[in-house]
BATIMAR-578908 format. One line per 10 residues: number of its first residue (from 0); their letters; for each residue x, y, z of C-alpha. Coordinates in Angstrom, 2 decimals, always signed. Layout:
BEGIN
NUM = a = X:Y:Z; ...
end
This chain:
BEGIN
0 = maritrsakd = +74.57:+194.64:-36.63; +76.44:+191.68:-36.87; +78.74:+190.76:-39.72; +77.63:+187.21:-40.54; +81.02:+185.21:-40.34; +81.80:+181.81:-41.64; +81.25:+179.23:-38.83; +84.19:+177.56:-37.40; +82.68:+174.50:-38.64; +82.17:+175.42:-42.14
10 = lwslisgssv = +85.91:+176.98:-42.14; +87.14:+173.80:-40.72; +85.38:+171.96:-43.76; +86.94:+174.40:-46.30; +90.32:+174.48:-45.12; +90.71:+170.89:-44.41; +89.61:+169.70:-47.83; +87.54:+167.51:-45.58; +84.25:+167.55:-48.31; +85.87:+169.10:-51.43
20 = lnnkdliqye = +89.21:+170.43:-52.59; +88.59:+174.36:-52.85; +90.44:+177.16:-54.96; +93.60:+177.73:-53.43; +92.87:+181.68:-53.68; +89.61:+181.03:-51.69; +91.69:+179.02:-48.98; +94.35:+181.68:-48.70; +91.42:+184.60:-48.41; +89.45:+182.37:-45.57
30 = leencdriis = +92.71:+181.96:-43.56; +93.53:+185.96:-44.07; +89.96:+186.88:-42.79; +90.09:+184.82:-39.98; +93.59:+184.61:-39.20; +92.88:+186.42:-35.71; +90.07:+183.68:-34.64; +92.49:+180.95:-35.63; +95.36:+181.86:-33.82; +93.45:+183.20:-30.98
40 = gvlffkktsq = +91.43:+179.87:-30.89; +89.99:+179.87:-27.57; +90.94:+183.13:-26.29; +89.16:+184.76:-29.13; +85.79:+184.91:-27.29; +86.51:+187.92:-24.47; +84.63:+188.12:-21.19; +81.58:+190.45:-21.20; +81.54:+194.11:-20.12; +79.04:+196.92:-19.41
50 = tsldllkksv = +79.97:+198.88:-22.63; +79.56:+195.72:-24.84; +75.97:+195.41:-23.09; +75.24:+199.16:-23.79; +76.50:+198.99:-27.34; +73.91:+195.95:-27.61; +70.93:+197.36:-26.46; +71.18:+200.32:-28.61; +71.73:+197.72:-31.80; +69.32:+194.86:-31.41
60 = eesqfdfvnk = +65.26:+194.57:-31.02; +63.76:+194.08:-27.18; +63.61:+190.16:-27.64; +66.84:+189.57:-28.90; +68.68:+191.72:-26.75; +66.91:+189.40:-23.71; +68.00:+186.46:-25.15; +71.51:+187.43:-25.80; +72.03:+189.07:-22.85; +71.03:+185.60:-20.74
70 = lsklidvdhm = +73.16:+183.75:-23.06; +76.15:+185.92:-22.37; +75.38:+186.18:-18.82; +75.55:+181.76:-18.84; +78.86:+181.64:-21.02; +80.75:+184.67:-19.95; +81.07:+186.08:-23.32; +81.25:+189.85:-24.56; +77.68:+190.90:-25.84; +78.58:+191.65:-28.82
80 = qcyelfvsyi = +80.48:+188.68:-29.78; +77.72:+186.65:-28.34; +75.40:+188.35:-30.41; +77.64:+187.39:-33.80; +77.43:+183.90:-32.40; +73.72:+184.07:-31.93; +73.61:+185.44:-35.43; +76.01:+182.44:-36.90; +74.28:+180.01:-34.87; +70.94:+181.30:-36.89
90 = tyeykgtqks = +72.64:+181.40:-39.98; +74.47:+177.97:-40.30; +72.74:+175.66:-37.62; +69.00:+176.66:-36.78; +66.38:+174.39:-38.74; +63.26:+175.95:-38.84; +61.54:+179.39:-40.29; +62.18:+182.87:-39.05; +58.05:+182.90:-37.67; +59.22:+179.86:-36.11
100 = fealllnerh = +61.85:+181.44:-34.52; +60.40:+184.33:-33.50; +57.70:+182.20:-31.59; +60.83:+180.29:-29.96; +61.81:+183.82:-28.46; +58.60:+184.74:-27.19; +58.29:+181.41:-25.18; +60.19:+181.69:-22.33; +60.35:+177.79:-22.02; +61.42:+177.24:-25.61
110 = vhslilevwh = +64.14:+180.08:-24.56; +66.01:+177.81:-22.17; +65.93:+174.99:-24.74; +67.52:+177.46:-27.74; +69.93:+178.77:-24.92; +71.26:+175.34:-24.65; +71.50:+174.89:-28.27; +73.37:+178.40:-28.88; +75.90:+177.11:-25.79; +76.51:+173.74:-27.78
120 = yyfgerlyyl = +77.08:+175.58:-30.55; +79.40:+177.70:-28.65; +81.35:+174.95:-27.25; +81.36:+173.68:-31.15; +82.87:+176.72:-32.47; +85.84:+176.83:-29.92; +86.42:+173.20:-30.68; +86.61:+173.50:-34.20; +89.06:+176.59:-34.41; +91.65:+174.19:-32.58
130 = lilkhilshw = +90.70:+171.96:-35.12; +91.69:+174.18:-38.13; +94.71:+175.13:-36.11; +96.07:+171.37:-35.69; +95.13:+170.88:-39.59; +97.31:+173.39:-40.59; +100.18:+172.56:-37.89; +99.92:+168.88:-39.24; +100.19:+169.74:-42.66; +102.13:+172.85:-43.42
140 = qddgdpykdi = +105.43:+170.40:-43.94; +103.41:+167.84:-45.95; +104.29:+167.80:-49.80; +101.18:+165.87:-50.39; +98.91:+168.13:-49.18; +97.33:+170.78:-52.11; +97.69:+173.57:-49.62; +100.90:+173.22:-48.11; +102.11:+176.37:-49.43; +98.93:+178.30:-48.20
150 = yesfldkvnk = +99.69:+177.16:-44.72; +103.60:+177.86:-44.89; +102.93:+181.07:-45.90; +100.04:+181.65:-42.93; +102.49:+180.35:-40.43; +105.25:+182.77:-41.74; +102.79:+185.53:-41.31; +101.57:+184.93:-37.62; +104.71:+183.75:-36.69; +107.09:+187.07:-37.80
160 = dni = +108.86:+187.45:-34.48; +109.76:+183.74:-34.83; +108.34:+182.92:-31.85
end
């Protein structure tokens, strides 16, 4: 099963302090946990593969498999990453109940609108990863930023080869 990862939108809100200032340990932990996603940005999402399709088929229910398979083909993202994206969408963005969600997956007409919603969510996630990186790069030398030292240590860690 997919591990529920923090959405990029939620991560950006946390790291940028746009809603509330957070504990420095929490910011440091989240940067370390999501380092690959942040640095890779839009390149984090891999292309689909047969191995991934087979793994997904073994891991999820048929209705979810059909949906994720269609979504993966549309956005050309690895099936397992697409499933993680799907789970993240359900967790952070979907506004209905579990029962209404299950009904959506059973109605082909509603599946198309749900695919469109998850597609928008996917592109939003990609943009938020870029915003996170932009925020870190813009504030790592800002003496007025409460997370300056954390940003600087994050950049030192990812730029260990001094590229």
